[in-house]
N, C-alpha and C positions, 0 to 999 in steps of 0.2 A: 370604066372609072366614073365615079359619081362627081357631082358638082363640088363637094367639099375637098375631094382629092385633087381636082384641078386647081382649086383656089390655093391649097397648100403647096402644090408643086410650083405654082406661079410665084408665090412669095419666097419660097426657098431658092428659086432661080434668081430672083432679084437680089437676095442677100448674098448669093454666091458671086455675082458680078459686081456688086457695089462694095468696093474695098477702098481703104484710104491710100491715096497716092501722095508721094512726096512732091513738094513744090519744085519743079525743075529749074526755076529762075532765081529763087532766093533761098540760100542756105542759112537758116537762122539758128542761133544758139543763145540760150539765156546767158546774160552777162553774169560773170562771177562776182561783180561788185555793184554797188549803188553809187552813182556819180551825182553829186549835188554841187552846183556852181553857186558862188557867193559874189555879190557885187561889192563895190568900194564902200558901201554902207553896212556890209555884213549881212544883207538880206539874201535869202536863198532864191533861186530861180524857180523853185517848185519842181514838180516831177513831170514837166512837159516834154514832149518828144524832142523839140529843138529849143532848149532854153535860150533866152536872150539876157545877156548881162551887159552892164554899162560900166564905162570908165571915163575919167576926165579927159577932155580933149587938150587941156593945157599942160599935161604931163604925160609921162610914159603910161602906156596901157597896163593895167593890172588885171590878171586873170587868176582867180582863186577857185580851185575845185577841191572838194572833200570826197574821199573814197572810203566806202564802208563795205565790209563783208557782213551779210545778214545771217546771223545764227538763228536758224528756225527750229532748234531742238525743243523749245518750249511753246511752239505755236498752238498746241491744243490745251495749254494751261493758261487760263486767263490771268494768273498771278505772275507768270513769267513772260509770255508773249515772244515777240521777235526782238532779238538784241542786235544793235548796230555796233560792230567792232571796227575801229579805225584800221585801215590798211597802211602799215608802216613801211618805210624804205622801199617803196615801189617807184621805179622810174616811169614817169608819164611823159609821153611824147606829144607835143603840141604841133599841129600841122595846119596848112591851108587845106581846103577841101580838095585841091588838085593833088594832094599827097606830098607837097613840098614841106620838108621839115623846118620848123622855126626854132625849137629848142626842146631839151629834155630837162625835167625838174623832178627830183625825188620827193615823195611825201614825207612829212614829218611824223612825230609820235601821235599827232591827232588826226592823221590821215589827210592832211592838207598839203596841196601842191600849189605854190604861188609862182606865177611867171610875170615878170616885169619886162616889157619890151617896148621899144619906141614905135610910135605909129608909123614912122617911115619904114621900119622893117616889116610892118604889116601891109605895106603898099599904099599907105595914105600919107602923102608928104605934108599936107597942112590940114589936119583934122578940124572939123567944125561939128557942132552939135548935129547929130543925125548920121554922121559918117559911120559906116558899118562894114564889117568883114565877116565872112563865113569861115569858121574854123572847126577843128576837131581835136579831141585828145584821145590817145590810144595807149594801151599797155597790155601786158600779159600777166595774168594772175592765176596761179595754180594750173598752169599749162593751158589756159583758155585766153585767147586774144579778144579784146573788146575795143570798141570805138564809140565815143559819144560826140555827136555834132552839136555845135552851138553857134550863136551869133554874138559878136562883140560890137557894141554901139558906143560912139563917143557922146558925151553929154558936156554941157557948159561948165 
């Protein structure tokens, strides 16, 4: 064998042993919907990994989430693009990060799910500005379960 053949054999053997392996620790599936939280002022939380939303400490906490299905049929047409379709009548479960259920609220015709809950039920007896709790919302859409974590913080 000449030097070229050895080099070719070496690269082919590397290609043969280097294959994609599944992550044994995290089973990830793309969410079937886009979840966008809105605060009491109607501002969105952006597309952060863990959105932070605020609610008044002087009244019940209000959590508002909008759920959209992304229609990507026109992704290659700059005149069409991606369309956001509201997910209607979907039961959304709000929970503590421990998994303890707080409540279920259905989305309306605009894909909005609004939960009003006392701060006491969230584990904060006397909320003050800066009090916060880690929560999540979950649902199943088109046979795919998803969960979105978020932080709720009290403001004055």
